[in-house]
SERO-4910 file (N, C-alpha, C, O; in steps of 0.05 Angstrom, whole numbers):
BEGIN
 pado doro    nc1    nc2    nc3   cac1   cac2   cac3    cc1    cc2    cc3    oc1    oc2    oc3
  Met    A     17    -23     -1      0      1      0     18     24      1     35     29     18
  Glu    A     13     39    -19     30     65    -22     17     87     -9     -7     88     -7
  Arg    A     32    105      1     24    129     14     24    152     -4     43    156    -20
  Glu    A      3    168     -2      3    193    -16     21    214     -5     25    216     19
  Arg    A     32    230    -22     49    251    -12     34    270      7     13    280      0
  Gly    A     45    275     32     32    294     52     13    281     70      4    293     90
  Ala    A      5    255     64    -15    242     82     -1    232    108     23    227    109
  Ala    A    -16    230    128     -5    222    154      1    193    151    -14    178    138
  Pro    A     22    183    164     29    155    162      8    137    176     -3    146    197
  Pro    A      3    114    167    -18     98    178     -8     90    208     16     89    214
  His    A    -27     84    224    -21     75    253     -5     50    251    -13     31    239
  Glu    A     17     52    264     33     28    266     31     15    293     31     30    313
  Pro    A     30     -9    295     28    -23    320     53    -15    339     74     -9    329
  Gln    A     49    -16    366     72     -9    382     93    -31    382     89    -55    384
  Thr    A    117    -20    378    140    -39    380    153    -38    405    148    -19    420
  Gly    A    169    -56    412    183    -58    438    166    -73    458    148    -88    451
  Arg    A    173    -69    484    160    -82    507    134    -67    513    134    -43    515
  Pro    A    111    -83    516     86    -70    523     87    -63    554     98    -78    571
  Gly    A     76    -39    561     76    -30    587     99    -16    597    101     -9    621
  Leu    A    117    -12    581    144      2    589    139     30    600    151     39    620
  Glu    A    120     44    587    114     71    596    103     71    623    110     88    639
  Trp    A     85     51    631     74     50    658     97     42    678     99     53    700
  Ala    A    113     25    670    135     18    689    153     42    696    162     45    719
  Leu    A    157     59    676    171     84    679    156    102    699    167    113    718
  Val    A    132    104    695    115    122    713    116    111    742    119    126    760
  Val    A    114     85    745    113     73    772    141     79    784    142     89    807
  Val    A    163     75    771    190     81    781    192    109    788    203    115    810
  Ala    A    182    128    773    183    158    779    167    164    804    176    179    822
  Val    A    143    153    807    127    157    831    139    146    855    139    159    877
  Ala    A    150    121    853    163    109    874    188    127    884    193    130    908
  Gly    A    204    138    865    226    153    872    217    181    886    231    191    903
  Ala    A    193    191    875    183    216    889    175    210    917    179    227    934
  Met    A    162    187    923    154    178    949    176    175    967    175    183    991
  Leu    A    199    163    957    224    159    972    234    187    980    242    190   1003
  Trp    A    233    206    966    243    232    971    225    246    994    235    259   1012
  Val    A    199    241    991    181    253   1011    185    238   1038    186    251   1059
  Leu    A    188    212   1037    194    198   1063    220    205   1076    223    205   1100
  Ala    A    240    212   1059    267    220   1070    262    248   1082    272    252   1105
  Leu    A    249    267   1070    242    292   1080    227    290   1107    234    304   1126
  Ile    A    207    273   1109    192    269   1133    211    259   1155    210    268   1178
  Gly    A    228    240   1148    247    230   1167    266    252   1179    271    254   1203
  Ile    A    275    269   1161    293    292   1170    277    310   1189    288    320   1209
  Leu    A    252    316   1181    237    334   1198    231    322   1226    233    336   1247
  Leu    A    225    296   1227    220    282   1253    246    281   1270    245    283   1294
  Ala    A    269    278   1255    293    277   1271    300    304   1285    313    305   1306
  Val    A    290    325   1273    293    351   1285    270    357   1306    275    367   1328
  Val    A    247    351   1299    225    359   1318    222    343   1343    218    354   1364
  Val    A    226    315   1340    221    298   1364    239    305   1388    229    306   1410
  Pro    A    265    310   1384    281    316   1408    273    343   1420    275    346   1444
  Asn    A    263    362   1404    254    387   1415    229    385   1430    225    401   1449
  Leu    A    212    366   1423    187    362   1438    194    351   1465    181    359   1485
  Gly    A    214    333   1467    222    323   1494    231    346   1512    224    347   1535
  Gly    A    247    364   1500    256    386   1516    233    405   1524    233    416   1546
  Phe    A    213    407   1506    190    424   1513    175    414   1536    166    430   1553
  Phe    A    171    386   1537    154    374   1559    171    376   1585    159    379   1606
  Gly    A    197    374   1583    215    373   1606    215    402   1617    214    405   1641
  Arg    A    216    421   1602    214    448   1612    188    454   1625    187    470   1644
  Gly    A    166    442   1616    139    445   1628    138    434   1655    127    446   1673
  Lys    A    150    410   1659    151    400   1685    168    415   1704    162    416   1728
  Asp    A    191    426   1695    209    444   1711    192    468   1721    193    476   1745
  Arg    A    179    479   1703    162    504   1708    138    498   1727    132    514   1744
  Ala    A    127    475   1725    104    466   1743    117    461   1771    104    468   1790
  Tyr    A    139    451   1774    152    446   1800    159    475   1813    153    479   1836
  Asp    A    171    491   1798    179    519   1808    154    533   1816    153    546   1837
  Ala    A    133    532   1800    107    546   1806     95    536   1832     86    552   1849
  Asp    A     96    508   1836     87    497   1861    104    506   1885     93    513   1906
  Arg    A    129    506   1882    147    514   1905    142    543   1911    140    550   1935
  Arg    A    141    560   1891    134    589   1897    108    592   1910    106    608   1928
  Leu    A     87    577   1901     61    581   1914     60    571   1942     48    584   1958
  Ile    A     73    550   1948     74    537   1976     91    556   1993     86    560   2016
  Gln    A    111    568   1982    129    586   1997    114    610   2005    116    618   2028
  Ala    A     99    621   1987     81    646   1993     62    639   2015     60    653   2035
  Ala    A     47    616   2012     28    608   2032     39    604   2058     28    612   2079
  Val    A     63    592   2059     77    587   2085     86    615   2098     83    619   2122
  Asp    A     95    633   2082    104    660   2092     79    674   2104     80    685   2126
  Val    A     57    673   2089     33    689   2100     23    675   2124     16    689   2143
  Tyr    A     22    648   2126     14    633   2149     31    641   2173     21    646   2195
  Tyr    A     57    643   2169     77    649   2190     74    677   2201     78    680   2225
  Thr    A     66    697   2186     63    724   2193     36    732   2198     32    757   2201
  Asp    A     15    715   2198    -13    722   2201    -20    724   2229    -30    705   2242
  Phe    A    -15    749   2241    -20    754   2270    -50    757   2276    -58    754   2298
  Ala    A    -66    764   2254    -94    765   2260   -109    740   2269   -129    740   2284
  Arg    A    -97    717   2259   -107    692   2266    -93    681   2291   -106    668   2307
  Arg    A    -67    686   2293    -50    676   2315    -35    699   2327    -11    701   2321
  Pro    A    -46    716   2343    -34    740   2354     -7    731   2369     -7    713   2386
  Gly    A     15    746   2362     39    743   2376     53    717   2373     73    712   2386
  Val    A     44    699   2357     56    673   2352     64    670   2323     49    675   2305
  Arg    A     89    661   2319     98    656   2292    104    626   2291    121    615   2304
  Arg    A     87    614   2273     88    586   2269     87    580   2240     75    594   2224
  Tyr    A    101    558   2233     98    548   2205     76    528   2205     70    515   2225
  Pro    A     63    524   2182     41    505   2179     53    475   2178     49    459   2159
  Thr    A     67    468   2200     79    441   2201     68    428   2228     57    442   2245
  Ala    A     73    402   2231     65    389   2256     77    401   2280     64    403   2301
  Gly    A    104    410   2278    118    421   2302    114    452   2303    120    465   2324
  Gly    A    105    463   2281    104    493   2281    130    505   2274    132    529   2274
  Tyr    A    149    490   2268    174    503   2261    188    488   2239    179    466   2232
  Gly    A    208    496   2229    224    483   2207    244    464   2218    246    460   2242
  Ala    A    259    452   2201    279    432   2209    304    432   2192    304    445   2171
  Glu    A    326    419   2200    350    418   2183    347    399   2160    361    401   2139
  Ser    A    329    380   2163    325    360   2143    295    352   2142    281    359   2161
  Ala    A    286    338   2122    259    330   2122    253    311   2144    267    291   2147
  Ser    A    230    317   2159    221    300   2181    192    305   2184    181    324   2173
  Ala    A    181    288   2198    150    289   2202    142    317   2213    122    329   2205
  Asn    A    158    326   2231    152    353   2243    155    377   2225    144    398   2231
  Ala    A    168    373   2203    175    396   2185    158    394   2158    159    412   2142
  Tyr    A    144    373   2153    127    371   2130    105    391   2130     93    395   2150
  Val    A    101    403   2108     79    424   2104     54    411   2107     48    391   2095
  Asn    A     36    423   2124      9    410   2128    -10    427   2111    -16    450   2117
  Phe    A    -17    414   2089    -35    425   2070    -63    427   2081    -79    444   2073
  Thr    A    -71    410   2099    -98    410   2109   -101    438   2124   -123    450   2122
  His    A    -81    448   2139    -83    475   2151    -84    496   2129   -100    515   2129
  Leu    A    -65    494   2109    -64    517   2089    -91    519   2073   -100    541   2067
  Val    A   -102    496   2066   -127    496   2050   -151    504   2070   -168    520   2063
  Gly    A   -151    491   2094   -173    495   2112   -175    525   2121   -197    536   2126
  Glu    A   -152    538   2123   -151    566   2132   -150    586   2108   -145    610   2111
  Thr    A   -154    575   2084   -155    590   2058   -131    605   2050   -133    625   2036
  Tyr    A   -108    595   2059    -82    605   2047    -76    595   2022    -61    607   2006
  Leu    A    -87    571   2015    -86    558   1988   -115    550   1981   -132    543   1999
  Arg    A   -119    550   1955   -147    543   1946   -149    512   1946   -170    500   1953
  Asn    A   -127    498   1938   -127    469   1939    -98    458   1942    -79    474   1939
  Val    A    -95    433   1947    -69    422   1952    -56    417   1925    -68    406   1907
  Pro    A    -30    426   1921    -18    420   1897    -15    391   1889    -12    374   1906
  Asp    A    -17    386   1864    -16    358   1855     11    344   1862     13    320   1864
  Ser    A     32    361   1865     57    350   1870     61    341   1898     81    328   1904
  Ala    A     44    348   1916     48    341   1945     42    311   1951     20    301   1946
  Ser    A     61    298   1962     61    268   1967     43    264   1992     33    283   2005
  Ser    A     39    238   1997     24    229   2021     39    236   2048     27    233   2069
  His    A     64    243   2045     79    250   2071     67    277   2082     68    282   2106
  Asn    A     57    294   2065     46    319   2072     17    314   2080      2    303   2064
  Pro    A      8    323   2104    -22    320   2111    -37    335   2090    -33    359   2085
  Gly    A    -55    321   2078    -72    332   2057    -61    326   2030    -75    332   2010
  Gly    A    -38    314   2027    -27    308   2001    -37    282   1991    -53    269   2005
  Ser    A    -28    272   1967    -39    248   1954    -17    228   1950      7    234   1951
  Arg    A    -27    203   1944     -7    183   1936      5    188   1909     27    179   1903
  Arg    A     -9    202   1893      2    208   1865     25    230   1866     43    230   1848
  Gly    A     25    246   1886     46    267   1888     74    254   1890     77    233   1902
  Thr    A     93    269   1877    120    260   1877    138    272   1899    158    260   1907
  Tyr    A    130    295   1909    148    311   1928    136    313   1955    112    318   1958
  Ser    A    153    310   1975    145    316   2003    156    344   2010    180    347   2015
  Trp    A    138    363   2011    147    390   2016    151    394   2046    136    384   2062
  Trp    A    173    408   2053    179    414   2081    193    440   2084    203    451   2064
  Val    A    193    451   2108    204    477   2115    229    472   2129    231    456   2148
  Gln    A    250    488   2120    276    489   2132    275    506   2156    255    520   2161
  Leu    A    296    507   2172    297    524   2196    295    552   2188    283    568   2202
  Ser    A    306    560   2165    305    588   2155    279    596   2145    275    620   2140
  Gly    A    260    576   2142    232    584   2131    231    578   2101    210    583   2088
  Val    A    252    569   2090    251    564   2060    238    536   2054    246    516   2064
  Val    A    217    537   2038    205    512   2030    222    497   2009    231    509   1989
  Thr    A    226    472   2015    240    454   1996    226    427   1994    206    422   2007
  Ser    A    235    409   1977    223    383   1974    243    361   1976    267    364   1972
  Thr    A    233    338   1983    247    312   1982    230    294   1966    207    290   1973
  Pro    A    240    283   1943    268    288   1933    269    317   1922    248    329   1918
  Thr    A    292    327   1918    294    352   1904    285    347   1874    283    325   1865
  His    A    280    369   1861    267    366   1834    281    347   1817    305    350   1813
  Asn    A    267    326   1807    283    306   1790    270    304   1762    273    283   1749
  Gly    A    256    325   1754    244    325   1727    217    312   1725    206    313   1703
  Arg    A    206    301   1747    180    287   1747    160    308   1758    167    325   1774
  Tyr    A    137    306   1749    114    322   1759     88    307   1751     86    297   1728
  Pro    A     69    304   1768     69    314   1795     83    295   1812     86    299   1836
***
């Protein structure tokens, strides 16, 4: 069959391997997906350690906030002459501080909440503190100097 001059060539059947174009498309898509997964992996490698630091800082700040709140309540209790004229006492079993954590020096949250120096017991207060809970991590106590501290000292856990 002869072709006329200027006429389009007749459709010729595909030569070569069938489906080769599809295979190339699949390879290209797989390569693109590999690049996307690599990028996601790099982002996760950067973001995940920063999240750990973020949560750690949050626990540190919560501990410091509890310590400052308890310190303020203990100071006001100690200097509240309207309720205890002429008597300076800490809200502890013995009414005074100690050189180290002891039953007489633990902050009594039952007094602080009952007499409205605090609205509620901090979550961090352990069961060593009257009014504290078993979930609490820290036993808050008053030093001889009147400074509130905890046993154990802050260890990154909260409550």
